[in-house]
N, C-alpha and C positions, 0 to 999 in steps of 0.2 A: 130351396127355390124350385117352384114347379115350372112346367113347360110354358104356361101362360106368362109367367114372369120373365122367362128367357125371351119369349117372342116380343114382349113389350120392350125389353132392354135392347134387343138387336134392331128393332124397328126404329129406334131413336139414334142409331149409329150411322155415321157417314160410310160411304162405300169403302174407303181406305181402312176404316176401323174394322169393318166386317172382314176385309181381306186379311188383316193382321190376326183376327180371331181364328179365321179359317186355317191359317198356317200353323196355329197351335191347337188344332182341333183334337189331336190325339189325347190331350189332357182334359178334354171336356167330358162331362157326364152324358149319358145317352139322351136325356131330355134336352140338354143344351145343343147337342149335335143335330137333333131333329129340328129344333127351332131355328138353328142357323141355316140348315138346308132349305127350310121353307122360306125364310127371308131372302136368301140368295135366289131362290126360284122366282119370287115375286119381283125382284129387281133385274132378273135376267142376267145375273152375273155368272160368267163362265168359270166353273171350278178349275178346269185345266189351266187356264190362263193365270188365275189367282195363285195357283200352286207354283207356277214358274217364276212369279215375281220375286225379286230380291227384296229383303227387308227395307233397305233404304229407299226403294222405289215405291213403297206402299204409302208411307207417310207423306203428307203434302210438304212442299218446299217451305222451310222456315227462313225468314229473312235474317241474315247475319249483318254484321257491321259493314262488310264489303258490299252487300246488296243495297244497304241504305245509302252508302256513299255513291255507289254507281248509278242509283236512280233507275228510271224506267228504261234507259238505254241498255243497261246491263241485263235487265229482266228480258228485254226483247232479244238480246244476243243469246241468252240461255235457250230460248225457244228455237233458234235456228240451228241447222245442221249443215256441215260441209258435205257436199255431194262428192261422189267418187271422182268425177272429172276435175273438180276444184282441187282435191287432194293431189291428184296427178299433176295438175298445173303447178301447185306449190312445190312438189318434189322436183319437177323439171326446172323450175325457176332457181331453186336452191342449188341444184347440180350445176347449172350453167353459170350462176354467180360464183360458186366455189371455184370452178375451172378458170373463169375470167380473172378473178382476184389472184389465184395461184400463179397464173401466167405472168401477171405484172408484179409478182412478189409481195403482194399486200394481203395475204390470206387472213391476217389478223383482223381485217376490216369486215370479215364475213358477217359476224353477228351484229356489229354496229349498223351496217347497211341493212341487214334483214330486219332488225328491230325498228329502224327508222322508217321503213316502208310498210311492214306488216302491221305494226301497232296502229298507225293511222287508218289503214284499210279496215281493221276490225272496228275501230271507232266509227267510221262512216257506215259500216254494215249495221252496227247497232243503233245508229241514229238516222237511218235512211229517210225517215219522214221529215227530217230537217233540211233535206237537200236543196230546198228552194229558199233557204234563209242565207243571205249574204254573210251574216256574222258567223254562221257555222263554218263556212269555207275559209273565212279569215282565221278562225280558231284552228282549223286543221292545218292551214299553212304555217301558222305560228308554232304548232306542235312539231311539225317537220323541221322547221328552222331551229327550234329549241334542241331537238335531238342532234342535229348537225353540229351545233355549237357545243353541246355537252360532250359528244364523242370526240370533237376536235381537241378539246382541252384534257379530257379524262382518258381518251383513247380506249383501248380494250385491255384491262389489267392482266388478262391471262395470255396475251399474245396469241400464238398459234397452238398453245397447249389445249388439251382436251378439257372440256368443262362439263360437269355433271348436268344432265338435262333438267333436273329439278331446279337447279340454280337459274338457268335461263328462263324456265317457266315462271319461277317466282318473281324474277326481275320484270318480266313482261307483264305479269298479272298486276303487280304494283303500279307499273307504268300506265296500263289501261285503266285501272280503277281510278287513279289520280286524274286522268283526262276526263273520264266519265263524270267524276264528281265536279270537275270544273265546268263542264257543259251543263250539268244539272243546275249548278249555281247561276250560270248565265240565263238559263231558261226561267228560273224563279225571279231573277232580277228584271227580266223583260216581261214577266207574267205570262210566258208562253206555256207554262205548266197548267194553265187554266183554259180549257177549250172554249168556254163560253164567255171569256173575258171581252173579246172584241165585240161580240154580238151584244153583250150587256151594255158596253160603252156606247155603241151606235144607237141602241134603243133609248138610252138615257139622253143622248143628244137630240133625238127626234122628239122626245117628250118635252124637252126644254123649248124646242122650236115651236 
């Protein structure tokens, strides 16, 4: 394979594919290295940044079953990041809640209360564009009520014992994905997943008139 062939191959690759090739450049023949360098120069790709990228951050995000169930709300949530002040606020809230529950002798309610509050907050955060929809807030209120009822009957099976963090994370993830899937279902039921639906309907009514 000559240099021209390498240039043609690399020119047809996406940036993330070039980045992956760049990470394994030690195994390339000289002609391939030169062609890769030329293509990266054409695209103004920074070699230093590409070298620091982790392998899983190079390839584009592939949709999993969880992503499909969560819909666009989960996709939006993935794009958002918790800022330092919000992390501090969450830590302060958790500390104060823990102290208050311990004072009243019901420390076993820490995680039920936390999950009942934090899960809906993340759901709202991931669907903030729906904040003007009355049905959305009715859904959130129903979610909170369902959590209260569930924990009232099931309580917290571990009492005040230490629980592995991955267990809490797994339970919360399942909870969030289930709620996101339910909201996605309602959006499809109301045809709110089609931005042009209302406009098309109005246009059709005008044409009939």
